[in-house]
N, C-alpha and C positions, 0 to 999 in steps of 0.2 A: 728394843723389845716390842713386839705389837699387841695389840689389844685382844686379838683372839688368842694367842698363846698365854695370855695370864689372865683369863677370864676370873671376875670374883667369884667368890661364893655365895650362895644366897643371903647368909647370914650379914655379910658385908654390903648386899644390894639392899637389904631390908635395913639396915641400920643406917645406911644412906637416906632412904625413902622417908624413915623418921625424924631424919635429921633437917632435912628439905622440908617436911612439912611442918615441923616446930618454929622454923625459920618464917615461915608464911605465915604465922598465926602468933609470933612471940610479939609481947608487950615492948620488949627491948632487942629488937632485931640486930642492932650494931655489934652489941656482946656475945651473942649468938652467932653471928657470921665471922667475928674473929676467931673463935674456936674452931667453927666448922673449917676455913681454909687453913687452919693447921691441921686438922684431921684429913682433909685433901689431899694433903702432901704427903701425908702418912699413911696411917692403916686404912684409911679409904681411898686410896688413891686408885687402886684397880676398879673399884666400883664408880667411881667418877668419871673415868674413863669409859669404861663401860656405858653409863648412863648417857655420857657424850654424844658415843657412838649410836645408841637406840634413838635418842632425841633427834638426830641428823637424818636418820632413815624415817623417821616418822614425820619431820619438816619435808622433806623430800617428795613423800608421797602425797602429802597434803598441798604441797605446792604444784605438785601435777595434778593433783585433782581440780584444784582451783582453775589452773590454764586450760584443762579440758571443758570445764563450765563454760568459762568465758567463751572459748573458742563454740562451743554449741550454741549459746546464747546470740552471738553475735551472727553466726549462721542462720540462725532463725530472724532475726533482724534484716539480714539480705533477703529472704523469702518474703516477709511482712510488707519490705519496700516496694519487692516486684507484684505481689496480690494488689496493694494500695494502688498503685500507678495503672495496672490492667483494668482495673474497676470504675477507670475515669477514661478510658479510651474505648475506640470502637471494636466491636467484634469482629473480625475480619479472618476468615481462616487462613492458617499460616501464620498468624502475627506473633511477633515472639518478644515479650517483655523481660529484660533483665534487671535482677536487682545486685549490686557489687557491695561487699564489704571489705574495708582496708581493716586487717585486724590490729594493725599498730596504731592506729589513729581511731578506729571504731566508726569513722566516715563512712555514710553509705552513698552511693550513686544508683541510677536507673537510666534506663537506655530502651527504646522501642526498634525493632527491625526495621528495615527501609531506610535508604539514604536520605529519603527527604524528612525523614522523622527523628534525623539527628539534633540533640539540643543546643551542641554546638556545630555548625553546619561544615568547618574547616576538621579535614583529619589532620591530626596530631602528627608529626613528622617519627615519632617513634612506634606509632600505629602502624605507618606505611611500612616501617622496617619489620616490624613483626610478621604483616601480613605477605610482605615479601619473600618469607621464607616458609610460608603455610600452606601452600596448594595453587591452584584449586585442588580436592580431591573430591568433594560434593559438587552436585550438579548444579551450583548457583555462584554469582559472584562470591568473592572471601569478603567483601567490606559490607555487606548488607544484613547481618546478624544482629540480633539484639545485644550480643557480648561486643562484638565491635564496639557498638555506638555508646556502650555504658564506660566500656575501656577507655575509650575516647575521652569521655567526660573525666575520668580519674586522671587522664594523660595531661589535660590541658589544666587540670589544677595543680600539678606538679611542675618540677623544675628538670624534669627528668629530660636527657637530650641523646639517650640511648636506652637499649631494652634491657642492658646489661646492668643500670641501675635501679630495677625494679627490683624491690626487695624480695627474696625467695620465700614462698610459704606465708605470704602475707596477705592474700587477696582470696575470697570466696565468691565464686558467683552462683546465682541463682535464676533459672528463666522457667519460664511459663508460657506455653503456646497456646492458641485458639483452636479447638478442634470443633468443628461445624457441624459435626455429628452427621446422622443418615444412616442409611442401610449398611451394614457389615456382616461378614459372615463368622460365626462363632466356630473358633478353632478346634475347641473340644467336641461340639456336636456336629458341626458341618452347617448348620441351619442358619438362616438371616436374622438379625437380630437389629432393632433400630436404636442407636444412640442420640440421646438429646444433646445440643451443642453446650461444649464446658469448657475452661479452661483446665490444664494439666500441665504439672512439672516434666521438664525433659532435660536431657542432657546436651552439652555442645554438639553440634555438627561436627563432621570430619575437618572442617577447614578450620573451625575455631579451637577444635582441641589440638592439633599441633602448637598454636602459639600460646595456647593457655599452660600446654605440659612444658612448652619452653620456660616460661616464667616460674614454672612451678607451683601454679595457683590450684585452686580446686572448686571442684563442681557441686553445689549440693542441692 
């Protein structure tokens, strides 16, 4: 017999609610609990199954909200790491600073574009593996981006020997690039406009997008 084919009456649901509320506030809960258990096996059985199903639905929704809230919080953590790191380094046009957060451990890593800027100079073997199938498709080498250097840090702190060992959907990248400003043409008006030097967030380049998609990571 399925729950949906034997839905309780509103009276049964109301009575169960009264019993559960009374149990919560009872001076002698053991006695009430014994009586309630007998009723759950008999006249309140359908109402109890209905309650359990509804409670399970609410629990799943709450857990999903908590997971999403945690994911958003950690994505902000990656962005904050990138912003903090960028503010400590020289403002050179085209510089990319990337924050990386591991959603499983909540560890955060940072990296800056340029092979000379790697915090760990040696490129990890798994990074070689990822880059080997990634391009190039953009007009620069595949190993110079901020995403590469921050991923290299993550890999050096892991025990991975193959890209297949990297957990799917567990990494989030956030990149910032420095725009030196200057005169640009406004696309809407067609008139020149002056932009001041500034940092701006950006997605992965086509080179990095290939291996980031391969490990099913996210850019934010």
